[in-house]
C-alpha positions in Angstrom: -42.9 7.2 0.5 -44.5 10.2 2.6 -41.8 12.7 3.4 -43.7 13.8 6.5 -42.9 10.4 8.1 -39.1 10.7 7.9 -37.2 10.8 11.0 -33.6 11.6 10.1 -32.5 8.4 12.0 -28.9 9.0 11.1 -28.8 12.6 12.6 -26.4 11.4 15.2 -24.1 9.2 13.1 -21.6 11.7 12.3 -19.2 9.3 10.6 -21.8 8.1 8.3 -23.1 11.6 7.5 -19.5 13.0 6.8 -18.8 10.0 4.6 -22.0 10.8 2.5 -20.9 14.4 2.4 -17.4 13.5 1.4 -18.1 13.1 -2.5 -19.3 16.7 -2.5 -16.6 18.1 -0.3 -13.8 16.3 -2.2 -13.7 18.5 -5.2 -13.1 21.5 -3.1 -10.7 20.0 -0.5 -7.9 22.5 -1.2 -10.0 25.4 -0.6 -11.6 23.8 2.4 -8.1 23.2 3.7 -7.2 26.8 3.0 -10.4 28.1 4.8 -9.6 25.9 8.0 -5.9 27.0 7.9 -7.0 30.8 7.7 -9.2 30.0 10.7 -6.2 29.2 12.9 -4.6 32.8 12.8 -8.0 34.3 13.2 -8.6 32.2 16.4 -5.2 33.2 17.7 -5.8 36.8 17.3 -7.6 37.4 20.7 -4.9 35.4 22.5 -2.3 37.7 21.0 -4.3 40.7 22.4 -4.4 39.1 25.8 -0.7 38.0 25.5 0.4 41.7 24.8 -1.1 43.2 27.8 1.6 41.5 30.1 4.5 43.3 28.5 2.5 46.6 28.0 1.5 46.7 31.8 4.9 45.4 33.0 7.0 47.6 30.7 5.1 50.5 29.6 2.9 51.2 32.6 5.2 49.9 35.5 8.6 50.7 34.0 10.0 47.2 34.2 12.1 45.6 31.6 11.2 42.3 30.0 13.4 39.8 28.2 11.7 37.4 25.7 14.5 35.1 24.3 17.0 37.3 22.4 14.4 40.4 22.5 15.3 43.0 25.4 12.0 45.1 25.6 12.2 48.4 27.1 9.7 51.2 27.5 11.0 53.3 24.7 10.9 50.5 22.3 7.2 49.5 23.2 6.1 53.0 23.1 7.1 53.5 19.5 6.3 50.0 18.3 2.7 49.7 19.6 1.0 52.1 17.2 2.5 50.4 14.2 1.5 47.0 15.8 -2.1 48.1 16.3 -2.4 49.3 12.7 -0.6 46.1 11.3 -2.9 43.8 13.4 -5.9 45.4 12.0 -4.9 45.1 8.5 -3.9 41.5 8.9 -7.1 40.7 10.7 -9.2 42.4 8.1 -7.5 40.6 5.2 -7.7 37.3 6.9 -11.4 37.6 7.8 -12.2 38.8 4.1 -10.4 35.9 2.5 -11.9 33.5 5.1 -15.5 34.6 4.5 -15.1 34.8 0.7 -13.7 31.2 0.6 -16.4 29.9 2.9 -19.4 31.5 0.9 -17.8 30.2 -2.5 -17.4 26.7 -1.1 -20.8 26.5 0.8 -22.6 27.7 -2.4 -20.8 25.3 -4.7 -21.5 22.3 -2.3 -25.1 23.3 -2.0 -25.5 23.6 -5.7 -24.0 20.2 -6.4 -26.3 18.6 -3.8 -29.4 20.3 -5.3 -28.4 19.2 -8.8 -28.3 15.6 -7.6 -31.4 15.9 -5.6 -33.2 17.4 -8.7 -32.0 14.4 -10.6 -33.5 12.2 -8.0 -36.8 14.1 -8.0 -37.5 13.9 -11.7 -37.0 10.1 -11.6 -39.6 9.5 -8.9 -42.8 8.0 -10.0 -46.3 9.5 -10.0 -47.3 7.8 -6.8 -44.6 9.8 -4.9 -46.1 13.1 -6.2 -49.5 11.9 -5.2 -48.4 11.3 -1.7 -46.4 14.4 -0.9 -47.7 18.0 -1.2 -45.5 20.6 -3.4 -44.6 22.4 -0.1 -43.0 19.5 1.6 -41.2 18.5 -1.8 -39.9 22.2 -2.0 -38.8 22.2 1.6 -37.1 18.9 1.6 -35.4 19.4 -1.9 -34.4 23.0 -1.6 -34.3 24.1 2.0 -32.5 21.1 3.6 -29.7 21.1 1.1 -29.0 24.8 1.9 -29.1 24.1 5.7 -26.9 21.0 5.2 -24.4 22.1 2.5 -24.0 25.9 2.8 -24.0 25.8 6.6 -21.6 22.8 7.2 -18.3 24.4 5.9 -19.2 27.8 7.8 -20.0 25.8 10.9 -16.9 23.7 10.8 -14.8 26.9 10.2 -16.4 28.6 13.3 -15.7 25.3 15.1 -12.1 25.6 14.2 -11.8 29.3 14.9 -13.5 28.9 18.3 -11.4 26.0 19.3 -8.2 27.6 18.1 -9.2 30.8 20.0 -10.0 29.0 23.1 -6.7 27.0 22.8 -4.8 30.1 22.3 -6.4 31.8 25.2 -5.9 28.8 27.4 -2.1 28.9 26.3 -1.9 32.5 27.6 -3.5 31.3 30.8 -1.0 28.5 31.3 1.9 30.9 30.3 0.8 33.4 32.8 -0.1 31.1 35.7 -0.6 27.3 35.5 -2.3 27.4 39.0 -5.1 29.8 37.9 -5.1 27.9 34.3 -6.3 24.8 36.1 -9.3 26.5 37.6 -10.1 28.1 34.0 -9.9 24.7 32.3 -12.1 23.1 35.1 -14.8 25.9 34.3 -14.4 25.4 30.6 -15.2 21.8 30.9 -18.2 22.2 33.2 -19.5 24.9 30.8 -19.8 22.3 28.0 -21.8 19.8 29.9 -25.5 21.4 29.1 -24.8 20.7 25.3 -25.3 16.9 25.9 -29.1 17.4 26.8 -30.3 19.1 23.7 -29.3 17.0 20.9 -32.5 14.8 20.6 -34.7 17.9 21.2 -33.0 19.7 18.3 -33.5 16.7 16.0 -37.3 16.4 16.9 -38.1 20.1 16.6 -36.0 20.4 13.4 -38.0 17.6 11.8 -41.3 19.1 12.9 -40.4 22.5 11.5 -39.5 20.9 8.1 -42.9 19.3 8.0 -44.6 22.5 9.1 -42.6 24.6 6.7 -43.6 22.4 3.8 -47.3 22.9 4.8 -46.9 26.6 4.8 -45.4 26.5 1.2 -48.2 24.2 0.1 -50.7 26.8 1.4 -49.2 29.6 -0.7 -49.0 27.4 -3.7 -52.7 26.4 -3.3 -53.7 30.0 -2.6 -51.9 31.0 -5.8 -53.2 28.3 -8.2 -56.5 28.2 -6.5 -57.1 31.8 -6.4 -60.4 31.6 -8.4 -61.9 28.9 -6.3 -61.0 30.8 -3.2 -62.5 34.0 -4.3 -65.6 32.3 -5.8 -66.4 30.2 -2.8 -65.2 33.1 -0.3 -62.7 30.9 1.2 -60.5 33.8 2.3 -61.1 33.6 5.9 -60.8 29.9 6.2 -57.4 29.9 4.4 -56.1 32.8 6.5 -56.9 31.0 9.8 -55.3 27.8 8.4 -52.2 29.9 7.7 -52.4 31.8 11.0 -52.6 28.4 12.8 -49.4 27.2 10.9 -47.5 30.4 11.7 -48.5 30.0 15.5 -47.2 26.4 15.4 -44.1 27.5 13.7 -43.7 30.0 16.3 -44.3 27.4 19.2 -41.6 25.2 17.7 -39.1 28.1 17.4 -39.8 29.1 21.0 -39.6 25.6 22.2 -36.2 25.3 20.6 -35.0 28.5 22.0 -36.2 27.7 25.5 -33.7 24.6 25.3 -31.1 26.1 23.6 -30.7 29.5 25.2 -30.9 28.7 28.7 -27.3 27.4 28.2 -26.2 30.9 27.7 -27.0 32.2 31.3 -25.8 28.9 32.8 -22.4 29.3 31.0 -22.3 33.0 32.0 -22.9 31.9 35.7 -20.3 29.1 35.6 -17.7 31.7 34.0 -18.6 34.4 36.6 -17.9 31.9 39.4 -14.8 30.8 37.7 -13.6 34.5 37.4 -14.5 35.3 41.1 -12.4 32.2 42.2 -9.5 33.3 39.9 -9.7 36.8 41.2 -9.6 35.5 44.8 -6.6 33.2 44.0 -4.8 35.8 41.8 -5.0 38.4 44.6 -3.1 36.0 46.9 -0.4 35.3 44.3 0.2 39.0 43.6 0.5 39.8 47.3 2.9 36.8 47.8 4.8 38.1 44.8 4.3 34.9 42.9 2.6 37.0 40.0 3.0 40.4 38.3 0.3 42.8 37.8 0.9 42.4 34.0 0.6 38.7 34.1 -2.6 38.9 36.3 -4.2 41.5 34.0 -3.2 39.2 30.9 -4.6 36.3 32.7 -7.9 38.0 33.7 -8.3 39.4 30.1 -7.7 35.8 28.6 -10.2 34.4 30.9 -12.8 37.0 30.1 -12.1 36.7 26.3 -12.3 32.8 26.7 -16.1 33.2 27.5 -16.9 34.3 23.9 -15.3 31.3 22.2 -16.6 29.0 24.6 -20.2 30.4 24.3 -19.5 30.5 20.3 -18.4 27.0 20.4 -21.6 25.9 22.2 -23.8 27.8 19.5 -21.7 26.5 16.7 -22.1 22.7 18.0 -25.8 23.4 18.2 -25.9 24.7 14.7 -23.9 21.8 13.5 -26.6 19.5 15.1 -29.0 21.2 13.0 -26.9 20.8 9.9 -26.6 17.0 10.5 -30.2 16.7 11.1 -30.8 18.4 7.7 -28.2 16.2 6.2 -29.7 13.2 7.5 -33.0 14.2 5.8 -31.2 15.0 2.5 -29.5 11.5 2.4 -32.8 10.0 3.1 -34.1 11.6 -0.2 -30.9 10.2 -1.9 -31.8 6.8 -0.7 -35.4 7.0 -2.1 -36.2 4.5 -4.8 -38.9 4.9 -7.3 -41.3 2.0 -7.1 -41.5 1.9 -11.0 -38.2 1.2 -12.6 -36.6 -0.9 -15.4 -36.3 -4.7 -15.1 -32.9 -6.1 -15.6 -32.4 -6.7 -19.4 -35.4 -4.6 -20.2 -35.7 -4.3 -24.0 -36.5 -1.3 -26.4 -40.0 -0.9 -27.6 -39.8 0.0 -31.3 -43.4 0.9 -32.3 -46.4 -1.4 -32.3 -46.7 -4.1 -34.9 -50.0 -5.9 -33.8 -52.1 -5.1 -30.8 -52.3 -4.0 -27.0 -53.7 -6.3 -24.5 -55.1 -5.9 -21.1 -55.3 -9.4 -19.4 -57.3 -9.6 -16.1 -55.8 -6.3 -14.8 -56.0 -5.4 -11.1 -54.9 -2.2 -9.7 -55.2 -0.4 -6.3 -53.9 2.9 -5.0 -54.5 1.9 -1.3 -53.6 -1.7 -0.5 -56.5 -4.1 -0.5 -58.7 -1.4 -2.1 -58.7 -2.1 -5.8 -60.0 0.4 -8.2 -59.5 -1.7 -11.4 -61.0 -5.3 -11.0 -59.9 -7.9 -13.5 -60.2 -5.8 -16.7 -59.5 -7.5 -20.0 -59.7 -6.2 -23.4 -57.8 -5.9 -26.8 -57.0 -3.1 -29.1 -55.6 -3.7 -32.5 -52.9 -1.4 -34.1 -54.6 1.6 -35.7 -57.9 1.2 -33.8 -59.6 3.7 -31.6 -61.1 2.6 -28.3 -63.3 4.9 -26.1 -63.6 4.5 -22.4 -67.0 5.8 -20.9 -68.7 5.5 -17.7 -69.7 7.3 -14.5 -67.1 9.5 -12.8 -64.8 7.8 -10.6 -65.2 4.3 -12.3 -61.6 3.9 -13.3 -61.3 5.2 -16.9 -58.4 7.5 -16.4 -56.6 5.0 -14.1 -56.7 2.5 -17.0 -55.1 4.7 -19.6 -52.4 5.7 -16.9 -51.4 2.2 -16.4 -50.3 1.9 -20.0 -47.4 4.3 -19.9 -46.7 2.9 -16.3 -47.4 5.9 -14.4 -48.5 3.3 -12.0 -47.9 -0.4 -11.9 -50.7 -3.2 -11.8 -51.1 -5.4 -8.8 -51.7 -8.4 -11.0 -52.6 -9.5 -14.4 -50.6 -7.9 -17.5 -50.6 -5.3 -20.0 -48.9 -6.4 -23.3 -47.7 -4.8 -26.4 -47.4 -7.3 -29.2 -47.6 -10.1 -26.5 -44.8 -8.6 -24.5 -45.3 -7.5 -20.9 -45.0 -3.6 -20.8 -42.7 -4.2 -17.7 -40.2 -5.9 -20.0 -39.7 -2.8 -22.0 -37.4 0.1 -20.9 -39.5 3.0 -19.3 -38.1 5.6 -21.7 -38.9 3.6 -25.0 -42.4 2.6 -23.7 -43.3 6.3 -22.9 -41.7 7.7 -26.1 -44.3 5.5 -27.9 -47.2 7.1 -26.2 -48.5 10.7 -26.4 -51.0 12.0 -24.0 -53.5 15.0 -24.2 -55.2 15.7 -20.9 -58.2 17.7 -20.0 -55.9 20.3 -18.3 -52.7 20.3 -20.1 -49.6 21.5 -18.2 -47.5 24.1 -20.2 -44.1 25.0 -19.0 -42.7 28.5 -18.5 -41.1 29.7 -21.8 -42.2 30.2 -25.2 -44.9 28.6 -27.2 -42.4 27.1 -29.6 -40.3 25.6 -26.5 -43.4 24.0 -25.2 -44.2 22.3 -28.7 -40.4 21.2 -29.0 -40.8 19.2 -25.9 -42.5 16.6 -28.1 -39.3 16.2 -30.0 -36.2 18.5 -29.6 -34.6 17.3 -32.9 -37.7 18.5 -35.0 -36.9 20.8 -37.9 -38.8 24.2 -38.7 -40.8 22.4 -41.3 -42.0 19.8 -38.7 -42.9 22.7 -36.4 -44.8 24.5 -39.0 -46.7 21.3 -40.0 -47.9 20.4 -36.4 -49.0 24.1 -35.8 -51.0 23.8 -39.0 -52.5 20.6 -38.3 -53.5 21.5 -34.7 -55.2 24.5 -35.8 -52.8 26.8 -34.0 -51.7 28.8 -37.3 -54.5 31.4 -37.0 -54.1 32.0 -33.4 -50.2 32.3 -33.8 -50.6 34.8 -36.6 -52.3 37.4 -34.3 -49.4 37.4 -31.9 -46.6 39.8 -32.4 -43.8 37.4 -31.6 -45.7 34.4 -32.9 -44.2 31.1 -31.8 -41.7 32.9 -29.7 -44.4 34.4 -27.4 -43.6 34.0 -23.8 -46.3 32.2 -21.8 -47.4 32.9 -18.4 -46.9 30.5 -15.6 -48.7 27.1 -16.5 -49.7 28.9 -19.8 -52.5 30.8 -18.1 -52.1 33.7 -20.5 -53.8 31.5 -23.1 -57.4 30.1 -23.2 -58.3 26.6 -22.5 -58.8 25.9 -26.3 -55.3 27.4 -27.0 -53.5 25.4 -24.4 -55.2 22.5 -25.8 -53.9 23.0 -29.2 -50.4 23.7 -28.0 -50.6 20.4 -26.2 -51.8 18.7 -29.2 -49.1 20.1 -31.5 -46.6 18.9 -28.9 -48.1 15.4 -29.1 -48.1 15.5 -32.9 -44.4 16.5 -33.0 -43.7 13.4 -30.7 -45.0 11.2 -33.5 -45.7 8.4 -31.1 -47.9 5.4 -32.4 -50.2 5.4 -29.4 -52.3 8.3 -28.3 -54.1 8.8 -25.1 -56.8 11.5 -24.9 -58.3 11.9 -21.5 -61.1 14.3 -21.5 -59.3 16.5 -24.0 -62.3 18.5 -24.9 -64.7 18.4 -21.9 -63.7 21.7 -20.4 -64.0 23.7 -23.7 -67.0 25.6 -25.0 -68.7 24.5 -28.3 -66.8 26.7 -30.4 -63.3 25.7 -29.1 -64.3 22.1 -28.8 -65.1 22.2 -32.5 -61.5 23.5 -33.3 -59.8 21.3 -31.0 -61.8 18.3 -32.2 -60.4 19.0 -35.8 -56.9 19.1 -34.4 -57.4 15.9 -32.4 -58.7 14.1 -35.7 -55.4 15.1 -37.3 -53.4 13.8 -34.3 -55.5 10.4 -34.2 -54.9 9.8 -38.0 -53.2 6.3 -38.4 -52.6 6.0 -34.6 -53.8 3.6 -31.9 -56.0 5.7 -29.8 -57.4 5.5 -26.3 -60.3 8.2 -25.8 -61.9 9.0 -22.6 -64.8 11.2 -23.6 -67.4 12.9 -21.3 -69.6 13.7 -24.5 -70.6 10.5 -26.0 -71.5 12.2 -29.3 -67.7 12.6 -29.9 -67.0 8.7 -29.7 -69.6 7.4 -32.0 -67.2 6.5 -34.5 -64.8 4.6 -32.3 -63.9 1.0 -33.3 -64.6 -0.2 -29.8 -66.4 1.5 -26.8 -66.0 0.1 -23.4 -68.2 0.9 -20.3 -66.2 1.2 -17.2 -68.1 1.2 -13.8 -66.7 0.7 -10.4 -63.5 -0.7 -11.8 -65.2 -3.3 -14.0 -65.6 -3.5 -17.7 -69.3 -4.1 -18.0 -70.0 -3.6 -21.7 -67.9 -3.3 -24.9 -68.6 -3.1 -28.5 -69.5 -0.4 -31.3 -71.8 2.4 -30.7 -74.7 0.9 -32.8 -74.2 -2.6 -30.9 -74.2 -0.9 -27.4 -77.4 0.9 -28.1 -79.2 -2.5 -28.8 -78.4 -3.8 -25.5 -81.8 -3.6 -23.6 -81.2 -1.9 -20.0 -77.6 -1.5 -21.1 -75.5 1.1 -19.2 -74.1 2.7 -22.4 -77.6 3.0 -23.7 -78.7 4.7 -20.4 -75.8 7.1 -20.4 -76.3 8.0 -24.1 -80.1 8.6 -23.7 -79.6 10.7 -20.5 -77.1 13.0 -22.4 -79.3 13.0 -25.5 -82.3 14.1 -23.4 -80.2 16.8 -21.6 -79.3 18.1 -24.9 -82.9 18.2 -26.1 -84.0 19.9 -23.0 -81.2 22.4 -23.1 -82.1 23.1 -26.8 -85.8 23.6 -26.0 -84.9 26.1 -23.2 
């Protein structure tokens, strides 16, 4: 599945999204409830300020008296009480805001981490085809950025939604308390101000999806610049890569501005609507004051409430917009959860416990792209303990064939069998634990040399490690390092030479003790001296194993039990080295003589 093609179809299905989010919210429901409860008094603070203006103006400024239930408020009482109320109000407000913000950040990070953990669990179970189809950038964006947007923002947005709603309701209550006639005008203004929100939902979804894809492309560009820095420098690609990045940034800017144009036009419209409402209120209020139906304190309290109401209404609009972004990101996240690897265990799959007899390829057909086969009816057999070498022109399908055995990919038709049992009937884990691979460019993880070797078998003893270090001819190199096996490698093992990386990979494969070995161009990228050392290590790895070898240099596979020539997806020749050389106009003979002549010419020069 190509992640660029996902469309977040459920972005507006809020019930579905909240249902999917609930398992991550459930463990923290008490803290979330507490956060929402704290949002209520925070939302009422502005209403309390506006409410206090009426007694202040009517009693303190105008010298009137006010009765609030059993309370009889006079000027002297309020004058002495107000300073303490201001300080107390500030203390309570500060504590509430601190607790609310702390709880929100704690919950948001916890939810985000749980989502990321589950997404990573999903990612590591995806098959090779998924990684072939999706760039590192889009994967990083979808598996790291979207969970942050969806999880870390959802609680904060909902908290703001409650705060703004309560703040608005509190201020509306003050409006109704001071003058229900003017409050009707205020509520109408509030309702009209919300109408523009309905027009931007789909645009937010579209731009949010496009931004995610573009963000993935930008991240990929950085990754490729880092890992391909030598190619970039050697081929003078700096300007080309710069222009590519510059175009991506421009597109990112265009998307951001496109969204801004559609979101921020609401602010002046809401401001205009609020201004018209205030103008109407002022006109009606003046009439009510002149007619004695309203005190100046009530009118000041009402106007203050109405002015303060603009802020929560505006924030409410912004919060709803943010929530829509959250739901779009959440929809993309749950699309990831719904991904299913194409390669998985069959029902009632059995454990593979070693190889007793043979491995058989029977009329195997495979294609990366539908209706474009790259392996075309290949059949052969390899007995336990034999070494089979695959040779042929580049792109002929050699690596594809060996990648089918551990089920990195699944065949379209035919079968691959171990001891007459189709490999698809074995559990993936048991199948792959019986196969060790050493590639041309082996990946080493960040960490120490020892940690990389132990990936072959975490239960290995120190004696086991010492043995594979010796057999892989790593010991001489390790002895030159101050920290020995505990030496920390650079990213992808770049602090080691090619030959050293290969020997670490060989040691890792040895420690796995798998009965089947796949060697895919394991020495082709090495110089003669490094190749000689690595070849000795490979011989120790191959001892008493069933081995598949892909070799560029035919001189290294002369002694293979069987050599198979693969060209254009077909098995065109097979036999031992001497047998294949006897075939007139044979492809193996042509390849061998071409390499032999090259070596002769090289030695003469």
